[in-house]
LUMNU-988731 format. One line per 4 residues: number of its first residue (from 1); their letters; for each residue x, y, z of N, C-alpha, C. Coordinates in nm, 3 decimals. Example, Ala and Ser with C-alpha at 12.3 -4.5 7.8 and 13.67 -1.06 7.14 Angstrom:
2
1) AS) 1.319 -0.569 0.780 1.230 -0.450 0.780 1.320 -0.330 0.780 | 1.285 -0.225 0.708 1.367 -0.106 0.714 1.290 0.003 0.787
# end
This chain:
69
1) MADK) 0.107 -0.106 0.004 -0.019 0.065 -0.026 0.110 0.104 -0.004 | 0.030 0.202 -0.104 0.144 0.329 -0.085 0.097 0.445 0.009 | 0.193 0.483 0.080 0.176 0.614 0.133 0.132 0.732 0.110 | 0.082 0.856 0.183 -0.019 0.961 0.113 0.084 1.009 0.033
5) SDER) 0.241 1.015 0.060 0.305 1.096 -0.067 0.274 1.064 -0.157 | 0.317 0.937 -0.192 0.281 0.897 -0.336 0.157 0.895 -0.383 | 0.028 0.912 -0.329 -0.091 0.902 -0.369 -0.130 1.063 -0.444 | -0.030 1.138 -0.311 -0.067 1.311 -0.365 0.039 1.335 -0.541
9) LRGY) 0.135 1.245 -0.546 0.270 1.240 -0.723 0.158 1.129 -0.775 | 0.074 1.063 -0.767 0.016 1.013 -0.869 -0.107 1.070 -0.873 | -0.208 1.087 -0.778 -0.377 1.141 -0.753 -0.442 1.105 -0.833 | -0.529 1.129 -0.790 -0.668 1.151 -0.922 -0.723 1.226 -0.978
13) IVIA) -0.799 1.218 -1.077 -0.873 1.300 -1.148 -1.045 1.320 -1.159 | -1.137 1.400 -1.131 -1.291 1.401 -1.203 -1.265 1.463 -1.310 | -1.377 1.341 -1.371 -1.401 1.416 -1.524 -1.495 1.435 -1.567 | -1.580 1.498 -1.624 -1.745 1.483 -1.640 -1.774 1.519 -1.762
17) LTAS) -1.909 1.479 -1.825 -1.943 1.513 -1.952 -1.935 1.635 -2.007 | -1.845 1.646 -2.110 -1.805 1.810 -2.196 -1.940 1.878 -2.179 | -2.051 1.835 -2.184 -2.166 1.879 -2.273 -2.258 1.924 -2.123 | -2.199 1.926 -2.005 -2.297 1.935 -1.903 -2.320 2.094 -1.867
21) SGKK) -2.464 2.125 -1.856 -2.549 2.255 -1.819 -2.574 2.223 -1.707 | -2.564 2.345 -1.683 -2.665 2.382 -1.531 -2.561 2.429 -1.455 | -2.543 2.437 -1.308 -2.452 2.445 -1.174 -2.351 2.358 -1.132 | -2.409 2.224 -1.204 -2.360 2.072 -1.156 -2.314 2.005 -1.223
25) YEDC) -2.193 1.931 -1.261 -2.147 1.858 -1.366 -2.188 1.724 -1.395 | -2.220 1.700 -1.474 -2.308 1.529 -1.525 -2.212 1.436 -1.528 | -2.279 1.316 -1.522 -2.147 1.209 -1.522 -2.020 1.203 -1.508 | -2.035 1.233 -1.406 -1.877 1.280 -1.309 -1.826 1.142 -1.270
29) QMIP) -1.714 1.123 -1.285 -1.604 0.970 -1.279 -1.459 1.030 -1.284 | -1.409 0.933 -1.132 -1.299 0.976 -1.072 -1.205 0.866 -1.139 | -1.120 0.920 -1.214 -0.996 0.805 -1.245 -0.863 0.883 -1.234 | -0.762 0.764 -1.194 -0.604 0.820 -1.164 -0.563 0.926 -1.272
33) YGDS) -0.485 0.999 -1.224 -0.399 1.085 -1.302 -0.318 1.026 -1.415 | -0.302 1.101 -1.539 -0.280 0.975 -1.656 -0.295 0.887 -1.747 | -0.428 0.856 -1.662 -0.522 0.743 -1.737 -0.566 0.813 -1.852 | -0.582 0.780 -2.007 -0.696 0.855 -2.079 -0.850 0.788 -2.077
37) YVGT) -0.899 0.897 -2.140 -1.075 0.881 -2.105 -1.088 0.920 -2.199 | -1.236 0.913 -2.272 -1.321 0.932 -2.415 -1.341 1.117 -2.402 | -1.345 1.090 -2.526 -1.322 1.255 -2.596 -1.502 1.320 -2.560 | -1.543 1.258 -2.495 -1.689 1.306 -2.465 -1.712 1.349 -2.340
41) HSQV) -1.618 1.356 -2.242 -1.555 1.402 -2.135 -1.447 1.509 -2.126 | -1.471 1.548 -2.013 -1.349 1.676 -1.974 -1.268 1.683 -1.806 | -1.173 1.686 -1.784 -1.100 1.700 -1.669 -1.171 1.828 -1.609 | -1.241 1.785 -1.458 -1.316 1.926 -1.398 -1.260 1.937 -1.269
45) FGPE) -1.133 1.851 -1.228 -1.084 1.866 -1.105 -0.986 1.801 -1.077 | -0.872 1.818 -0.972 -0.755 1.763 -1.014 -0.648 1.783 -1.011 | -0.528 1.742 -1.003 -0.493 1.617 -0.968 -0.492 1.617 -0.839 | -0.546 1.536 -0.759 -0.596 1.558 -0.614 -0.583 1.349 -0.520
49) SQKD) -0.607 1.394 -0.420 -0.626 1.261 -0.365 -0.737 1.161 -0.377 | -0.726 1.089 -0.349 -0.890 1.021 -0.361 -0.957 1.072 -0.295 | -0.962 1.065 -0.170 -1.067 1.135 -0.069 -1.126 1.289 -0.123 | -1.047 1.329 -0.156 -1.057 1.491 -0.223 -1.162 1.516 -0.340
53) CEKW) -1.087 1.371 -0.417 -1.203 1.408 -0.555 -1.329 1.356 -0.504 | -1.357 1.257 -0.410 -1.490 1.221 -0.397 -1.559 1.345 -0.313 | -1.484 1.431 -0.200 -1.602 1.525 -0.141 -1.612 1.612 -0.237 | -1.491 1.650 -0.366 -1.561 1.768 -0.458 -1.658 1.701 -0.540
57) MAAN) -1.654 1.582 -0.571 -1.801 1.495 -0.664 -1.872 1.500 -0.596 | -1.938 1.501 -0.474 -2.033 1.520 -0.355 -2.106 1.615 -0.410 | -2.004 1.753 -0.379 -2.051 1.900 -0.375 -2.089 1.920 -0.529 | -2.016 1.913 -0.654 -2.056 1.904 -0.739 -2.123 1.883 -0.876
61) CVKS) -2.146 1.745 -0.826 -2.184 1.672 -0.963 -2.314 1.600 -0.951 | -2.411 1.588 -1.072 -2.535 1.539 -1.056 -2.572 1.376 -1.041 | -2.442 1.337 -1.120 -2.465 1.180 -1.117 -2.305 1.132 -1.106 | -2.246 1.120 -1.005 -2.121 1.061 -0.981 -2.116 0.936 -0.974
65) GKAT) -1.958 0.882 -1.030 -1.967 0.695 -0.963 -1.745 0.720 -0.983 | -1.711 0.575 -0.954 -1.593 0.597 -1.009 -1.549 0.489 -1.111 | -1.472 0.531 -1.173 -1.434 0.468 -1.331 -1.388 0.305 -1.287 | -1.429 0.220 -1.334 -1.358 0.076 -1.325 -1.270 0.038 -1.456
69) S) -1.114 0.001 -1.434 -1.029 -0.042 -1.506 -0.985 -0.153 -1.499
# end
């Protein structure tokens, strides 16, 4: 298990549907920083720790989930 400093070096990002409208982002997903993602989504937060990304998603996303790889 990596310590917190290793997690911060790699970190995670939150991506959301590029065409999101309104005050909250749609179809948010958290993925490891540096991973590729589809062109229909854009990075909206990060890189940060997994915990910080989860907290941000809870406050800023309409529908959120974790990407599975």
